[in-house]
Backbone as a chain_set.jsonl record, in Angstrom:
{"seq": "MIYNMNKIINIILKIILRILFCIIILSILLYVCLWIYVINFTPKEYKNHYDNKIIIDLDEGQYEIIWFTLTRNNRYKVKWKPFIFDIFIEYYFREDHKNVGYLAANSMLFELNANNIPSMQWHILNYSFTRYVEFDKNWKKCLSIIITNGYYGNGVYGIINASEYYYNKKINDVTEKELISLILLNLGSNRFEIGSIISEETINEIYNLFRK", "coords": {"N": [[26.707, -40.865, -5.968], [27.114, -40.524, -3.159], [25.165, -38.518, -2.572], [22.735, -40.353, -3.116], [22.922, -41.916, -1.094], [22.586, -40.37, 1.166], [20.066, -39.422, 0.484], [18.868, -41.991, 0.911], [18.757, -42.293, 3.259], [17.441, -40.343, 4.477], [15.078, -40.92, 3.024], [14.386, -43.059, 4.412], [14.65, -42.147, 7.48], [12.251, -40.688, 7.246], [10.047, -42.044, 7.37], [10.548, -43.558, 9.594], [10.063, -41.778, 11.087], [7.271, -41.453, 10.827], [6.262, -43.37, 11.576], [6.465, -43.099, 14.301], [5.149, -41.172, 14.836], [2.441, -42.83, 14.094], [2.246, -44.734, 16.355], [2.243, -42.733, 18.788], [0.022, -41.249, 18.395], [-1.713, -44.14, 17.967], [-1.32, -44.738, 20.875], [-2.264, -42.547, 22.399], [-5.082, -42.593, 21.619], [-5.653, -45.226, 23.05], [-5.143, -44.809, 25.368], [-7.385, -42.654, 25.679], [-9.466, -44.262, 25.208], [-9.284, -46.086, 27.594], [-9.479, -44.491, 29.384], [-11.969, -43.631, 28.697], [-13.031, -46.089, 29.423], [-12.471, -46.964, 32.191], [-13.367, -45.02, 33.745], [-16.389, -45.346, 33.291], [-16.266, -47.633, 34.456], [-17.632, -47.798, 36.979], [-20.473, -49.146, 38.54], [-23.623, -47.23, 38.397], [-25.055, -47.553, 40.859], [-23.174, -47.352, 42.411], [-21.959, -44.957, 42.933], [-24.24, -43.504, 43.1], [-24.432, -44.215, 46.103], [-22.092, -43.838, 47.569], [-22.397, -40.21, 46.488], [-24.257, -40.114, 48.612], [-23.705, -40.451, 50.629], [-22.76, -39.203, 54.441], [-21.306, -36.845, 55.683], [-19.23, -36.112, 58.667], [-19.917, -34.364, 60.833], [-17.578, -32.526, 61.951], [-14.564, -30.462, 63.336], [-12.625, -27.952, 60.994], [-9.605, -28.132, 61.886], [-9.866, -30.918, 63.193], [-10.042, -32.214, 61.528], [-7.918, -31.503, 59.643], [-5.841, -33.318, 61.654], [-6.998, -35.673, 61.223], [-6.187, -36.01, 58.422], [-3.175, -35.751, 58.712], [-2.455, -37.526, 60.485], [-3.022, -40.152, 58.876], [-2.003, -39.814, 55.847], [0.668, -38.921, 57.131], [1.236, -36.193, 55.843], [1.462, -32.798, 55.182], [-0.061, -31.47, 53.362], [-2.885, -30.861, 53.146], [-5.748, -31.632, 51.254], [-5.267, -32.925, 48.708], [-4.086, -32.239, 44.765], [-5.591, -33.629, 42.523], [-4.706, -35.418, 40.002], [-3.142, -36.345, 36.611], [-4.575, -39.234, 34.828], [-2.993, -40.452, 33.458], [-0.656, -40.453, 34.783], [-1.627, -41.937, 37.392], [-2.674, -44.557, 36.322], [-0.399, -45.568, 35.406], [1.949, -44.953, 37.511], [1.83, -43.884, 40.261], [-0.598, -45.62, 40.781], [0.069, -48.334, 41.545], [3.185, -48.196, 42.303], [2.42, -46.646, 44.621], [1.635, -46.143, 48.54], [-0.89, -47.734, 49.693], [-1.815, -46.968, 51.769], [-1.988, -44.304, 52.607], [-2.915, -42.853, 50.582], [-5.821, -41.006, 50.373], [-7.899, -41.198, 49.481], [-8.209, -43.753, 47.802], [-7.959, -45.28, 50.458], [-11.137, -44.389, 50.934], [-12.15, -45.048, 48.277], [-11.604, -48.458, 49.207], [-12.879, -48.761, 51.452], [-15.478, -48.395, 51.303], [-16.385, -50.409, 48.818], [-15.669, -52.257, 49.955], [-17.75, -52.213, 52.238], [-20.161, -52.675, 50.45], [-20.138, -55.357, 50.131], [-18.563, -55.934, 48.147], [-15.924, -57.279, 47.143], [-16.89, -60.254, 46.446], [-16.624, -60.035, 44.194], [-15.127, -61.531, 41.035], [-11.254, -61.119, 40.868], [-10.257, -60.166, 39.479], [-11.543, -58.713, 38.411], [-12.385, -57.515, 40.539], [-10.304, -55.964, 40.644], [-10.211, -53.656, 39.134], [-12.867, -52.729, 39.28], [-12.089, -51.493, 41.748], [-9.97, -49.775, 41.251], [-11.774, -48.369, 39.262], [-13.355, -47.352, 41.13], [-11.763, -45.606, 43.447], [-11.192, -43.499, 41.234], [-13.214, -42.222, 40.452], [-14.596, -41.672, 42.955], [-11.913, -39.246, 44.029], [-12.096, -37.317, 41.642], [-13.867, -35.875, 42.502], [-12.968, -34.55, 45.125], [-14.145, -34.498, 47.339], [-12.456, -34.275, 50.301], [-13.246, -34.497, 53.447], [-15.501, -35.647, 52.896], [-14.352, -38.095, 52.069], [-12.329, -38.62, 54.695], [-14.288, -38.916, 56.595], [-15.636, -41.178, 55.654], [-13.756, -43.428, 55.613], [-13.451, -42.922, 58.726], [-15.907, -43.511, 59.833], [-16.15, -46.443, 58.964], [-13.945, -48.168, 59.777], [-12.431, -49.846, 61.71], [-12.268, -50.35, 65.39], [-10.886, -51.76, 67.375], [-11.713, -54.17, 70.117], [-14.552, -54.46, 69.24], [-15.743, -52.642, 68.85], [-17.133, -50.445, 65.991], [-16.526, -47.49, 63.617], [-15.587, -44.013, 63.847], [-17.3, -42.396, 66.125], [-18.451, -44.086, 67.791], [-15.98, -45.235, 68.956], [-14.923, -42.984, 70.415], [-16.208, -42.55, 72.525], [-16.619, -45.506, 73.514], [-13.575, -45.766, 74.136], [-12.77, -43.537, 75.807], [-14.682, -42.117, 76.572], [-16.345, -39.811, 75.582], [-17.391, -37.123, 73.447], [-17.322, -37.178, 70.223], [-16.166, -34.57, 68.669], [-15.518, -34.013, 71.471], [-12.849, -34.593, 71.897], [-9.506, -35.131, 72.668], [-6.706, -33.135, 70.358], [-4.299, -35.137, 70.863], [-5.619, -37.094, 71.453], [-7.248, -38.369, 69.446], [-5.538, -38.165, 67.239], [-4.755, -41.328, 68.688], [-7.235, -42.639, 68.158], [-7.282, -42.552, 65.49], [-4.877, -43.991, 64.709], [-6.049, -46.359, 65.569], [-7.783, -46.717, 64.148], [-6.008, -47.724, 61.849], [-5.597, -50.578, 62.324], [-3.051, -51.75, 63.554], [-2.023, -53.719, 65.809], [-0.212, -52.856, 67.158], [-1.295, -50.605, 68.64], [-2.286, -49.611, 71.48], [-4.393, -47.986, 73.944], [-3.085, -46.244, 76.057], [-0.833, -48.103, 76.117], [3.434, -47.659, 76.599], [4.569, -47.431, 73.98], [2.144, -46.166, 72.986], [1.374, -44.413, 73.256], [4.448, -42.988, 72.906], [4.173, -42.974, 70.349], [1.796, -41.468, 69.307], [2.455, -38.961, 70.249], [4.798, -38.249, 68.359], [3.562, -38.515, 66.056], [2.018, -36.105, 66.858], [3.664, -34.021, 67.622], [5.034, -33.883, 64.945], [2.678, -32.917, 63.72], [2.472, -30.473, 64.277], [4.957, -29.212, 64.034]], "CA": [[27.178, -41.681, -4.992], [27.021, -39.483, -1.584], [23.681, -38.128, -2.467], [22.514, -41.209, -3.12], [23.203, -41.842, 0.536], [21.82, -39.141, 1.514], [18.356, -39.663, -0.146], [18.13, -42.934, 1.018], [18.379, -42.512, 4.541], [16.352, -38.934, 4.862], [13.72, -41.928, 3.245], [14.57, -44.432, 6.141], [14.107, -41.136, 8.681], [10.778, -40.366, 7.053], [9.67, -43.453, 7.389], [10.159, -43.839, 11.123], [8.92, -40.813, 12.048], [5.68, -41.854, 10.3], [6.111, -45.166, 12.5], [6.198, -42.738, 15.643], [3.726, -40.509, 14.998], [1.931, -43.071, 14.166], [2.703, -44.9, 17.136], [2.097, -41.838, 19.642], [-1.575, -41.556, 17.64], [-2.857, -44.567, 18.609], [-1.53, -44.835, 22.14], [-3.493, -41.705, 22.839], [-6.484, -42.588, 21.377], [-6.12, -46.087, 23.619], [-5.244, -44.133, 26.517], [-8.153, -42.121, 25.813], [-10.555, -45.556, 25.297], [-9.417, -46.993, 28.492], [-9.485, -43.463, 30.254], [-13.453, -43.843, 29.396], [-13.54, -47.326, 29.942], [-12.214, -46.78, 33.038], [-14.544, -44.056, 34.586], [-17.491, -45.529, 33.441], [-16.358, -48.881, 34.923], [-18.162, -48.194, 38.644], [-21.919, -49.45, 38.597], [-23.869, -46.373, 39.175], [-25.835, -47.733, 42.341], [-21.83, -47.437, 43.437], [-21.4, -43.598, 42.824], [-25.269, -43.443, 44.469], [-24.288, -44.979, 47.23], [-21.25, -42.552, 47.833], [-22.591, -39.681, 46.928], [-25.027, -39.694, 49.639], [-22.892, -40.633, 52.021], [-23.149, -37.824, 55.134], [-19.975, -36.194, 56.336], [-19.233, -35.508, 59.825], [-19.506, -32.44, 61.712], [-15.8, -32.154, 62.474], [-14.426, -28.887, 63.285], [-11.43, -28.23, 60.319], [-8.676, -28.263, 62.817], [-9.866, -32.106, 63.479], [-9.99, -32.717, 60.405], [-6.814, -31.95, 59.463], [-5.476, -33.803, 61.992], [-7.1, -36.897, 60.659], [-5.512, -36.23, 57.433], [-2.165, -36.189, 58.549], [-2.445, -38.539, 60.627], [-3.515, -40.814, 57.999], [-0.756, -39.687, 55.579], [1.693, -38.112, 56.93], [0.96, -34.805, 54.611], [0.979, -31.225, 55.643], [-1.037, -31.122, 52.461], [-4.233, -31.184, 53.211], [-6.918, -31.4, 49.919], [-4.089, -32.691, 47.158], [-4.448, -32.016, 43.864], [-5.829, -34.305, 41.627], [-3.625, -36.312, 39.359], [-3.75, -36.63, 35.757], [-4.743, -40.556, 34.869], [-1.402, -41.105, 32.879], [0.573, -40.864, 35.936], [-2.186, -42.489, 38.468], [-2.34, -45.731, 36.388], [1.056, -46.299, 35.334], [3.128, -44.911, 38.74], [0.926, -43.933, 41.387], [-1.666, -46.537, 41.736], [1.412, -49.347, 41.279], [3.729, -47.671, 43.717], [2.009, -45.954, 46.14], [1.531, -46.697, 49.464], [-2.415, -47.127, 49.769], [-2.882, -46.673, 53.523], [-1.338, -43.235, 52.854], [-3.484, -41.686, 50.154], [-7.489, -40.761, 50.897], [-9.025, -41.548, 47.824], [-8.429, -45.086, 48.153], [-9.075, -45.601, 51.228], [-12.395, -43.939, 51.141], [-13.114, -46.139, 47.974], [-11.848, -49.338, 49.288], [-13.731, -48.931, 52.452], [-17.202, -48.361, 51.011], [-16.458, -51.226, 48.231], [-15.737, -53.649, 51.606], [-19.386, -52.277, 52.647], [-21.067, -53.044, 49.787], [-20.224, -56.976, 49.701], [-17.92, -55.947, 46.301], [-14.951, -58.419, 47.745], [-17.025, -61.721, 46.211], [-16.809, -60.85, 42.692], [-13.66, -62.074, 40.564], [-10.444, -60.489, 41.233], [-9.547, -59.084, 38.43], [-12.758, -57.384, 37.6], [-12.768, -56.213, 41.43], [-9.458, -54.904, 40.969], [-10.774, -52.8, 38.509], [-13.622, -51.741, 39.87], [-11.698, -50.929, 42.707], [-9.629, -48.364, 40.976], [-12.471, -46.646, 39.077], [-14.138, -46.531, 42.116], [-11.015, -44.422, 43.589], [-10.682, -42.414, 40.505], [-13.928, -41.307, 40.941], [-14.011, -40.76, 44.198], [-10.632, -38.553, 43.725], [-12.426, -36.7, 40.497], [-15.276, -35.405, 43.707], [-12.653, -33.852, 46.047], [-14.492, -34.062, 48.545], [-11.748, -35.186, 51.405], [-13.594, -34.741, 54.262], [-16.196, -36.947, 52.843], [-13.603, -39.619, 52.124], [-12.032, -38.815, 55.52], [-15.95, -39.367, 56.929], [-15.791, -42.357, 55.403], [-12.777, -43.923, 56.245], [-13.142, -43.359, 59.956], [-16.943, -44.452, 60.181], [-16.467, -47.66, 58.473], [-13.333, -47.839, 60.272], [-12.511, -50.919, 62.618], [-11.444, -49.892, 66.555], [-10.777, -52.92, 68.063], [-12.505, -54.254, 71.383], [-15.813, -54.883, 68.889], [-16.398, -51.503, 68.367], [-16.686, -49.994, 64.638], [-17.022, -46.288, 63.673], [-15.064, -43.247, 65.256], [-18.06, -41.905, 67.127], [-18.589, -45.245, 68.878], [-14.639, -45.408, 69.58], [-14.834, -42.253, 71.548], [-17.704, -43.437, 73.774], [-15.687, -46.615, 74.519], [-12.288, -45.402, 75.179], [-12.439, -41.751, 76.443], [-16.108, -41.688, 77.314], [-16.536, -38.18, 75.353], [-18.469, -37.717, 72.042], [-15.769, -37.17, 69.154], [-16.222, -33.507, 69.136], [-14.399, -33.265, 72.251], [-11.718, -35.137, 72.504], [-8.139, -33.774, 72.321], [-6.045, -33.412, 69.246], [-3.999, -36.743, 70.438], [-6.738, -38.682, 71.543], [-7.96, -38.146, 68.474], [-4.846, -39.284, 66.971], [-4.897, -42.409, 68.868], [-8.129, -43.899, 67.802], [-6.731, -43.463, 64.131], [-4.089, -44.955, 64.511], [-6.628, -47.792, 66.45], [-8.503, -47.351, 62.127], [-5.053, -48.291, 60.664], [-5.453, -51.941, 61.782], [-2.271, -51.694, 63.743], [-2.25, -54.359, 66.773], [0.943, -52.359, 67.666], [-1.086, -49.568, 69.449], [-2.757, -49.729, 72.289], [-4.992, -47.413, 74.432], [-2.351, -46.469, 77.396], [0.894, -48.057, 76.524], [4.062, -46.977, 76.262], [4.725, -47.579, 72.722], [1.309, -45.964, 71.908], [2.372, -42.216, 73.723], [5.245, -42.233, 71.822], [3.637, -42.617, 68.675], [1.669, -40.476, 69.399], [3.56, -37.803, 70.19], [5.761, -38.505, 67.622], [2.831, -37.673, 65.194], [1.388, -34.801, 67.66], [5.034, -33.17, 67.027], [5.12, -33.598, 63.595], [2.025, -32.293, 62.421], [2.053, -29.08, 64.945], [5.859, -28.343, 63.3]], "C": [[26.167, -41.47, -3.204], [25.757, -39.421, -1.617], [22.567, -39.196, -2.391], [22.038, -41.636, -1.862], [21.942, -41.357, 0.947], [20.304, -39.476, 1.453], [17.661, -41.35, 0.534], [18.015, -42.235, 2.367], [17.062, -41.158, 5.229], [14.697, -39.535, 4.27], [13.373, -42.43, 4.022], [13.726, -43.275, 7.268], [12.463, -40.636, 8.468], [10.096, -41.115, 8.096], [9.196, -43.836, 8.803], [9.965, -42.736, 11.354], [7.635, -40.943, 11.678], [5.609, -42.732, 11.546], [5.593, -44.297, 13.983], [5.312, -42.142, 15.61], [2.111, -41.503, 15.094], [0.976, -44.202, 15.716], [1.873, -44.031, 18.399], [0.676, -41.57, 19.65], [-2.381, -42.233, 18.355], [-2.154, -44.77, 19.764], [-1.914, -43.64, 23.115], [-4.448, -41.504, 22.686], [-6.693, -44.152, 22.352], [-6.023, -45.727, 24.61], [-6.679, -43.149, 26.485], [-9.652, -43.271, 26.215], [-10.52, -45.633, 26.955], [-9.533, -46.016, 30.002], [-11.417, -43.991, 30.725], [-14.101, -44.664, 29.636], [-13.871, -47.464, 31.453], [-13.319, -46.17, 34.449], [-15.515, -43.966, 34.632], [-17.379, -46.953, 33.834], [-17.381, -49.475, 36.02], [-19.607, -48.506, 38.15], [-22.886, -47.613, 39.439], [-24.164, -46.14, 40.544], [-24.648, -47.567, 43.647], [-21.798, -46.085, 43.733], [-22.403, -43.122, 43.872], [-24.746, -43.428, 45.922], [-23.186, -44.083, 48.275], [-21.856, -41.313, 47.815], [-23.954, -38.995, 47.719], [-24.728, -40.113, 51.196], [-22.433, -38.708, 53.184], [-21.742, -37.415, 55.581], [-20.279, -35.648, 57.359], [-19.016, -34.025, 60.625], [-18.272, -32.892, 62.816], [-15.268, -31.014, 62.616], [-12.855, -28.963, 62.334], [-10.168, -29.34, 60.736], [-8.708, -30.06, 62.839], [-9.672, -33.034, 62.297], [-8.71, -32.702, 58.907], [-5.493, -32.772, 60.188], [-5.417, -35.713, 62.099], [-6.681, -37.785, 59.305], [-4.272, -36.45, 57.496], [-1.927, -37.623, 59.09], [-2.187, -40.097, 59.86], [-2.229, -41.224, 56.775], [0.911, -38.939, 55.617], [2.428, -36.835, 56.18], [0.383, -33.794, 55.155], [-0.555, -30.922, 54.735], [-2.46, -31.124, 52.344], [-5.384, -30.82, 51.911], [-5.774, -31.874, 49.104], [-5.077, -32.2, 46.371], [-4.26, -33.335, 43.129], [-4.62, -34.283, 40.554], [-3.73, -36.238, 37.953], [-4.263, -38.078, 35.75], [-3.249, -41.255, 34.573], [-0.695, -41.579, 33.954], [-0.223, -41.77, 36.779], [-1.808, -43.784, 38.142], [-1.294, -46.494, 35.782], [1.901, -46.287, 36.556], [2.704, -44.959, 39.852], [0.206, -45.213, 42.13], [-0.631, -48.351, 41.423], [2.055, -49.28, 42.645], [3.07, -47.041, 44.763], [2.165, -46.097, 47.215], [-0.265, -46.669, 50.236], [-2.765, -47.12, 51.392], [-2.582, -45.011, 53.717], [-2.606, -42.655, 51.783], [-5.561, -42.576, 50.138], [-8.555, -41.951, 50.488], [-9.748, -42.983, 47.675], [-8.767, -45.857, 48.926], [-10.458, -45.828, 51.743], [-12.968, -45.195, 50.274], [-13.007, -48.049, 47.755], [-12.722, -49.925, 50.141], [-15.333, -49.52, 52.16], [-17.097, -50.113, 49.547], [-16.587, -52.707, 48.838], [-17.334, -53.898, 52.483], [-20.362, -52.245, 51.882], [-20.866, -54.385, 49.411], [-19.228, -56.902, 48.353], [-16.712, -56.957, 46.533], [-15.165, -59.287, 47.225], [-16.93, -61.314, 44.677], [-15.015, -61.203, 41.901], [-12.798, -61.037, 40.544], [-9.648, -59.907, 40.77], [-10.775, -58.186, 37.92], [-12.673, -56.261, 39.327], [-11.489, -55.066, 41.544], [-9.363, -53.627, 39.949], [-11.872, -52.249, 39.048], [-13.41, -51.124, 41.212], [-10.732, -49.132, 42.22], [-10.724, -47.722, 39.395], [-13.045, -46.366, 40.333], [-12.783, -45.121, 43.099], [-11.125, -43.374, 42.814], [-11.918, -41.909, 40.516], [-14.574, -41.192, 42.459], [-13.092, -39.044, 44.516], [-11.396, -37.508, 42.332], [-13.754, -35.919, 41.73], [-14.331, -34.287, 44.439], [-13.251, -33.663, 46.779], [-13.689, -34.554, 49.244], [-11.955, -35.109, 51.963], [-14.555, -35.414, 54.148], [-15.444, -38.455, 53.021], [-13.151, -39.615, 53.509], [-13.641, -39.58, 56.514], [-16.007, -40.64, 57.207], [-15.361, -43.504, 55.739], [-12.901, -44.234, 58.112], [-14.293, -43.468, 60.364], [-16.935, -45.578, 60.077], [-15.086, -48.277, 59.082], [-13.298, -49.469, 61.665], [-11.911, -50.496, 64.114], [-11.053, -50.686, 67.6], [-11.681, -53.218, 69.382], [-14.836, -54.513, 70.657], [-16.18, -53.427, 68.593], [-15.469, -50.838, 66.736], [-17.065, -48.589, 64.514], [-16.002, -45.384, 64.78], [-15.596, -42.756, 66.527], [-18.186, -42.818, 68.221], [-16.608, -46.093, 69.784], [-14.537, -44.014, 70.425], [-15.417, -42.356, 72.294], [-16.944, -44.212, 74.314], [-14.499, -46.46, 74.831], [-11.949, -44.191, 75.991], [-13.555, -41.501, 76.99], [-16.307, -40.692, 77.088], [-16.875, -38.364, 74.027], [-16.808, -36.879, 71.419], [-15.53, -35.607, 68.688], [-15.57, -32.764, 70.325], [-13.178, -34.178, 72.86], [-10.479, -34.004, 72.443], [-7.57, -35.029, 70.925], [-5.023, -35.203, 69.744], [-4.771, -38.004, 70.789], [-7.567, -39.1, 70.044], [-7.189, -38.924, 67.477], [-4.733, -40.651, 67.205], [-5.576, -43.162, 68.616], [-7.925, -43.635, 65.624], [-6.255, -43.944, 64.425], [-4.793, -46.573, 65.293], [-7.255, -48.221, 64.506], [-7.62, -47.87, 61.383], [-4.886, -49.489, 61.009], [-4.223, -52.225, 63.261], [-2.47, -52.01, 65.183], [-1.017, -54.042, 67.849], [0.561, -51.142, 69.014], [-2.105, -49.276, 70.319], [-2.984, -49.013, 73.156], [-3.728, -47.61, 76.07], [-1.14, -46.682, 77.222], [1.373, -47.28, 75.991], [4.336, -46.285, 75.158], [3.314, -46.419, 71.664], [1.207, -44.09, 72.079], [3.308, -41.68, 72.765], [4.962, -42.055, 70.902], [2.828, -41.803, 68.171], [1.798, -39.008, 70.035], [4.355, -37.393, 69.761], [4.997, -37.324, 66.483], [2.412, -36.205, 65.319], [2.486, -33.354, 67.026], [5.09, -32.684, 65.748], [4.125, -32.706, 63.102], [1.856, -30.851, 63.067], [3.79, -28.713, 64.7], [5.36, -27.138, 62.58]], "O": [[25.232, -41.95, -2.563], [25.083, -40.113, -0.854], [21.571, -38.994, -1.696], [20.837, -41.708, -1.601], [20.781, -41.759, 1.029], [19.575, -39.747, 2.406], [16.493, -41.733, 0.606], [17.012, -41.534, 2.502], [16.198, -41.193, 6.105], [13.598, -39.11, 4.624], [12.229, -42.423, 4.476], [12.601, -43.428, 7.746], [11.684, -40.301, 9.36], [9.732, -40.867, 9.246], [8.096, -44.236, 9.184], [9.358, -42.778, 12.424], [6.818, -40.402, 12.423], [4.747, -42.577, 12.411], [4.626, -44.657, 14.656], [4.411, -42.449, 16.39], [1.092, -41.232, 15.729], [-0.216, -44.356, 15.983], [0.931, -44.597, 18.954], [0.057, -41.618, 20.712], [-3.298, -41.835, 19.073], [-2.778, -45.82, 19.917], [-1.889, -43.721, 24.343], [-5.053, -40.576, 23.222], [-7.884, -44.427, 22.495], [-6.904, -46.23, 25.308], [-7.037, -42.919, 27.641], [-10.508, -43.16, 27.093], [-11.516, -45.313, 27.604], [-9.625, -46.404, 31.166], [-11.99, -44.358, 31.751], [-15.285, -44.616, 29.971], [-14.925, -47.852, 31.957], [-13.768, -46.623, 35.502], [-16.11, -43.171, 35.359], [-18.381, -47.624, 33.587], [-17.836, -50.608, 36.178], [-19.848, -47.915, 37.098], [-22.758, -47.114, 40.557], [-23.858, -45.191, 41.266], [-24.746, -47.586, 44.874], [-21.588, -45.869, 44.926], [-22.129, -42.613, 44.958], [-24.78, -42.454, 46.674], [-23.413, -43.757, 49.44], [-22.061, -40.892, 48.954], [-24.492, -37.898, 47.566], [-25.258, -40.09, 52.307], [-22.03, -37.61, 52.8], [-21.159, -38.46, 55.867], [-21.22, -34.859, 57.447], [-18.217, -33.108, 60.816], [-18.184, -33.365, 63.95], [-15.634, -30.298, 61.683], [-11.985, -29.756, 62.691], [-9.832, -30.469, 60.376], [-7.652, -30.609, 62.527], [-9.278, -34.196, 62.197], [-8.586, -33.344, 57.864], [-4.407, -32.913, 59.625], [-4.649, -36.559, 62.556], [-6.678, -38.977, 58.998], [-3.81, -37.207, 56.642], [-1.428, -38.582, 58.502], [-1.37, -40.95, 60.207], [-1.655, -42.307, 56.661], [1.785, -38.616, 54.812], [3.615, -36.565, 55.995], [-0.781, -33.706, 55.547], [-1.626, -30.439, 55.102], [-3.043, -31.439, 51.307], [-5.761, -29.658, 51.762], [-5.153, -30.887, 48.712], [-6.227, -31.851, 46.637], [-3.225, -33.998, 43.063], [-3.821, -33.371, 40.342], [-4.913, -35.929, 37.809], [-4.492, -38.377, 36.922], [-2.624, -42.149, 35.143], [-0.226, -42.705, 34.123], [0.51, -42.709, 37.087], [-1.035, -44.424, 38.854], [-1.247, -47.717, 35.647], [2.556, -47.293, 36.83], [3.011, -45.889, 40.597], [0.267, -45.668, 43.272], [-1.227, -49.363, 41.053], [1.78, -49.881, 43.683], [3.536, -47.124, 45.899], [3.373, -46.323, 47.284], [-0.706, -45.849, 51.041], [-3.849, -47.257, 51.959], [-2.871, -44.452, 54.775], [-3.351, -41.874, 52.374], [-6.143, -43.654, 50.017], [-9.34, -42.837, 50.824], [-10.913, -43.352, 47.531], [-9.499, -46.83, 48.746], [-10.936, -46.702, 52.467], [-13.73, -46.062, 50.702], [-13.607, -48.786, 46.973], [-13.267, -51.021, 50.01], [-16.014, -50.475, 52.533], [-18.08, -50.847, 49.645], [-17.178, -53.739, 48.519], [-17.874, -54.867, 53.018], [-21.455, -51.869, 52.305], [-21.386, -54.718, 48.346], [-19.201, -57.865, 47.587], [-16.741, -57.669, 45.529], [-14.123, -59.909, 47.015], [-17.147, -62.215, 43.867], [-13.946, -61.011, 42.481], [-13.281, -59.945, 40.244], [-8.661, -59.298, 41.185], [-10.79, -57.197, 37.186], [-12.794, -55.043, 39.456], [-11.449, -53.966, 42.094], [-8.499, -52.755, 40.044], [-11.751, -51.054, 39.318], [-14.24, -50.409, 41.773], [-10.82, -47.978, 42.639], [-10.367, -46.795, 38.667], [-13.241, -45.194, 40.653], [-13.08, -43.937, 43.264], [-11.175, -42.268, 43.352], [-11.78, -40.691, 40.63], [-15.075, -40.096, 42.714], [-13.552, -38.036, 45.051], [-10.578, -36.59, 42.265], [-14.632, -35.352, 41.08], [-14.768, -33.136, 44.43], [-13.168, -32.522, 47.233], [-13.858, -35.767, 49.118], [-11.027, -35.657, 52.557], [-14.85, -36.02, 55.178], [-15.714, -39.454, 53.688], [-13.471, -40.702, 53.99], [-13.719, -40.736, 56.931], [-16.253, -41.23, 58.26], [-16.05, -44.464, 56.085], [-12.6, -45.276, 58.695], [-14.227, -43.586, 61.587], [-17.604, -46.184, 60.914], [-15.151, -49.439, 58.683], [-14.28, -49.844, 62.305], [-10.719, -50.231, 63.956], [-10.901, -50.208, 68.724], [-12.454, -52.299, 69.653], [-15.879, -54.642, 71.299], [-17.201, -53.3, 67.918], [-14.292, -50.738, 66.388], [-17.977, -48.268, 65.277], [-15.68, -45.682, 65.931], [-15.0, -42.63, 67.597], [-18.065, -42.478, 69.398], [-16.301, -46.935, 70.628], [-13.775, -44.207, 71.373], [-14.734, -42.105, 73.287], [-16.473, -43.968, 75.425], [-14.153, -47.002, 75.881], [-10.955, -44.016, 76.696], [-13.585, -40.683, 77.911], [-16.56, -40.03, 78.094], [-16.752, -39.437, 73.436], [-15.808, -36.351, 71.904], [-14.389, -35.484, 68.241], [-15.2, -31.592, 70.397], [-12.78, -34.331, 74.015], [-10.416, -32.785, 72.283], [-7.663, -36.208, 70.585], [-5.106, -36.21, 69.04], [-4.682, -39.215, 70.585], [-8.327, -40.042, 69.821], [-7.615, -39.928, 66.906], [-4.611, -41.371, 66.214], [-5.232, -44.344, 68.638], [-8.35, -44.389, 64.749], [-6.853, -44.972, 64.745], [-4.153, -47.606, 65.486], [-7.227, -49.269, 63.862], [-7.955, -48.457, 60.354], [-4.052, -50.039, 60.29], [-4.675, -53.028, 64.077], [-2.923, -51.144, 65.932], [-0.8, -54.607, 68.921], [1.309, -50.773, 69.919], [-2.968, -48.552, 69.823], [-1.934, -48.874, 73.783], [-3.566, -48.573, 76.82], [-0.262, -45.997, 77.747], [0.89, -46.423, 75.25], [4.396, -45.06, 75.057], [3.318, -46.044, 70.492], [1.055, -43.091, 71.376], [3.288, -40.65, 72.091], [5.327, -41.037, 70.314], [2.857, -41.369, 67.02], [0.906, -38.163, 70.113], [4.927, -36.396, 70.204], [5.303, -36.185, 66.13], [2.394, -35.343, 64.441], [2.276, -32.319, 66.394], [5.168, -31.508, 65.394], [4.391, -31.847, 62.262], [1.149, -30.045, 62.462], [4.036, -27.68, 65.324], [6.145, -26.416, 61.964]]}, "num_chains": 1, "name": "protein.A"}
């Protein structure tokens, strides 16, 4: 009796293991198919538009400040993460304004008037294009796209125009704190006004954190 019971238990365990194995295999296949579909969802003209984007001629220190102001992260040039982590964790729970690849891709989609397509299709395209941009790992190009497409208030677009409008300087000549203030304006917050007490406190706080 005991022998038969053990035999039945072993058979049940084998069936369960086989079912689990099949589920794992199917999940992997689904993952691969989904990955291929998402990566190839972005139209070729969108990819070409990104590939042909010009990188602004800033020095390394300026790019590091821009990166830190946008992300509050000293780890310039982040590492690419596996698709599975991105789709199930980061894409749904990350703070989008701190993700440089997302900001660059999202900025270009609006530049290409992709916001007119249906909502679900736009979200897939947005994710796909973000992945394409992040695969390139060209963080200077991402930062260039973000700061050149951004709105800086008072009818000013692009950081080159903004540096001349607010500081009467070329972008390469602004100080580190002035550069931080321009990036804060690019983030689109009405709290950051050039010359205001709040602006100075915020700029100094970010500058001090960057210099730690």
